[in-house]
N, C-alpha and C positions, 0 to 999 in steps of 0.2 A: 461235649458242650463246654464252652468257656465259663469260668467262674467269675462272676462280677466282683470287681475290687471294692474295697471300702471307699467312702467319700474322700476327695482330695485333701480336705482340711484335716481329716483324721490321719491320713497317711503322712502329711507334713508334720503333724504333732508327734507321731510315732518316730519319724526320722530324727526329730530334735531330741526326743527322749533317749534314743540310742546314742546319739552324738554326745549327750551329756555324760554318758557312762563309758563310752568306748572311744571318744575323740571324733574329730571331724573327718579324719582320713578314712577312705573306704575300708571296710573290714570284711573278712570272710566270716560270715555269721552262721553259726549252727543253731538249730531250733529243736527244743525238746517238745515233741508233739504227741500227746496221748490219744487224741481224737475227741476229747471233751471240748465244750464250746470255748473255753478260755484259750486253750492251746491252738484250736483251729483259727480263732481270731488273730492270735499271734502269727500264725502262718500266713494268713491273708494280708495282714499289715506289712510283714517283713518282705513278702514277695513283691508287693506293690511299691514299697519304699526303696528296696535294694534289688532290683531285678538282676538275675544272673549271679548274685553274690551270696545266696543262701543255700543251705542244705538242711535237711530235717532228719531226725531219728526218732524212732518209737521204741520204748523199752517194753519187752514182753516178760513180765515177772513170772508168768505161769501160775498166778494166784487164782485165776478164774478161767474156765474153759473158753470164755469169749475173748480172752486177751489176744490170742493169735489172729482171730478174725478182725478184731479192732485194729491191730497193726496193719493188716492188709487193707483195711478201709482207708487208713491214713495214706498208705502207699498209693492207692488209686487216686486220691485227691491231689497228692503231690505230682503224680503223672499228668493229670489234667492241667496243672499249673506249670509244668516243666521244671519242677524242683527235684533235685536228687534226694533220694530217701533211703534210709537204712533201717532194718529191723534188728534191734539188739536184744539178745536173749542169753540166758544162762540156765543152770539147773533151777527147776521151780522152787520157789520159797515155800516152806512149810508153814502152816498156821501155828500160832502160838503167841507168847508174850511179845510185845513191842513189834508186831508185824509191820506196822506202818513205818517205824523207824528203820527196820531192817530193809524194807523195800526202798526207802529213800536212799539209804547208803548204797545199795546195789545199783539204783538208778544213776547216781552220780558217778560211781566207779565205771559203769559201762559207757556213760556219756563222755567221760574223760578219755577213756581208751579210744573211742570213736573219733573225738575231736582232734586228738593228737595225731592219730594215724591219717586223718583227712587234711591236716594242715590248717585247721580253723583257728582263728585268733580269739573268737568269743563264742560262747554258747548262751542262748537266751532261754529263759523259762517264762511261763505265763502267769506268775504270781501277780496279783492285782490288789487294789485298795481293800477289797472285802477280805482277802486272805490276810492282809496286814492287820486289819482291825481284829479279826479272830485271834491272830497270834498275840497281839498286845493284851487282849482280855485274858487269854489262857495264861500268859506269863504273869500278869498281875495277880491272878488267882493263886498262882504257885509261889508268890512272894519273891519273884526274880529281882535281881539287882539291875543296875542301869544297862549293862551289856545285853541282858535278856530283853529289857523293855525297849531297846532300840529296834527290836523286831527283825523283820526280814531285810537283809542288807541289799542295797541296790547293786553292788558288785563285790566280787571277791575272786581269789584264785579258785579254779574249778576243783583242784586238789593241790596238796602241798607239793612244792617243787615243780609245778606245771607252769607253762607259759600261757596256757589258755585261761581266759577269765570268764567267770560266770556273771551274766548281767540279767537284770530284771527290769526291763524298760516299761512295764505296765503297772508299776506300783501306784501310780496316781490315777489309774483308770478304774471305773466301776465295773462290776461283773455284768450289770444289765446292758451297758453299752457294748461290751464285747459280745455278748449273746446276740445282740441285734445285728452285728456284722454278719454273723454266721447265718442267721435266719434270712437276712436280705440276700445272701449269696445262694440260698436254696439248699443249704447243706443240713443234713440231719446228724447232729453231733452224737457221740457216744454217751450213753447214760451209765455211769458207774454206780451200782447200788450201794457200794461201801460208803458213798458220800451221805447216805441217809441212815447209817447204822449208829444207833445211840451209844454203843459201847466205845466209840472213839470220841476223845475230848473235842476235837475240832467240830464234829457234827453237833454236839451239844451247844457249843458256843456260837455256832452258826444259827442255830434255832433261837438262842438268846437274843442275838442281834435282830433277827427277823421279827421277834415278838415285842421289841422295845424300840419304838420310833425315836426316842430321845438319844439312843446310842447310834449316832450317825457314823457309818463306816468311813466316809471320806474324812471327817474330822478326827476320828481315831487314828487313821492312817497318817494324817498330818501331824498329830501328836507324836507318833512313833518316829516320824522324820525329824522332828525337833529333838527328840531324845537321842537319835542317832548322831546328830550334830554335837550334842553335849558329850556323848561317849567319845567321839573323835577328838574333841577338845581335851578331855581328861587323859586320853591315851597319849596325846601330844605332850601334855604337861608331865605325865609319868615318865616318858622317854627322856625329857629334858632333865628331870630330877635324877634319873638313873645315871646319866652321863656325868653329873656333878657330884653325886653322893654315894655311888657304889665304888668301894675300894677293894681290890683283890690282893690278899696276901696269903697267909696260910689258911685263913678263913675269908669268906666273903662278908664284908662289913658294909652296913648301911647307916649313914648319918640321917636320922629321921627327925632331928630337932626342928620344931616349928611346922612340920608338914601336916596338912589336913589328913584326916583318917583315911579317906578314900585313896589318896596318893600313896600313903604308907601301906595300905592293903595291896595295891598293885605292885609296889616295889617288893614287898614280902613274897607275893606270889611269884614274881619273876626270879627272885633269889632262890626260892625253893626249886623252881623248875630248872634253873641253871645248875644247881648242885646235883639234882637228880640226873640231869643229862650227862654231866661230867662223871658221875659215879655209876652210870649205866643202870640206874634204877628204873625198871620198866613197870608197866601197868598203870591204870588210871588211879587217881587219888581224889578224895572228896574235898572240894574246896569249901564246903560248908564249915570246915574246921578252922578256916582263916579268922573269923571273928573272935573265936575263943583264943586263938593264938595271939592276935593283936592285943587283947586285954592282958594276957599273961606277960607278953614282952613289955608292954607299957608299964607294968608293975615292977619291972626289973628282974623277973624270974625267967626261967627257961623251960622249953617244952620241945617235944619231938613231933613232927608232922610229916607224913609221907616219906619216912626214912631220913629226914633231915633234922639235925639238932639245931635249935634256934635259941639264941641267948638274947635277953632283953636289956633295957637301960636306955640311955640317950643314943647309944650306938647299938644296932642290932647285928648279931653275928650268926653266920650260917655255915655249917659243915656237915659232912655225912655223919649220921648217928652211928655209934659203935655197934658191932654185932651183939645181938642178945645172947646172954649166957644160956647154954643148954640147948 
């Protein structure tokens, strides 16, 4: 039985949203489809907007016994639509701390492998305005800086050194309108019970949004978009400042005279990351120490952060910290 497409006006809107992220030229578009209503709506819209140019993949994390059956369910819908489909699986993830973060990292790794092998130029996910609103509130509650408050980005590389780009064309769409496409097509979407588990931050903030009518997800998503524009502007300004003020000799020197604190923070972060890369210092480092470092350097003193010795004054200096004795 054929699957009814979404309304023409919605398909045209989706086509324009993809073009804004991926360009006007035809793209080979991959879709991450879990079987939930959001990703099924993405599948229906993409198939109608770019017939013959899309492929879909479903990641089986092995977290629930139903995952394999849900992946086969998506495969059956793709077969009805005439869309190629792949099931991506690995060793099952074990329950434990940060299970959602680990599942997300696995999902993107498997999607990147699939997209590169399939010769896809872009992979789309079904993140929408309600997701964006939840993300903004979560990061506000954590005291995030501007990069975090910019929320879910519309596009980025799927992974480092990859030519495949990750795009999120539904960030201006509400969850309710996506669900309606799926219902009108007569499809019964997958119900993931983890979306209702209060132990997850996102579930609690979703409930907060639902219980407070004054928190309009569309407006919050719009605010995140404005913050993303601000973040892009600051990144541009920091890049320009780096090209003019970073001097490399025996040490990496930064002329920070007259710079706003946020630009100085970004230059200091880049200097530390540059020294760490050149010195083969591995492992993550806690950026929450940057504010204390900036205060120390502004007072003319020096400090060590992430294995980098930093000296203050009007010119900041960065070099590898000497090995600790003993």
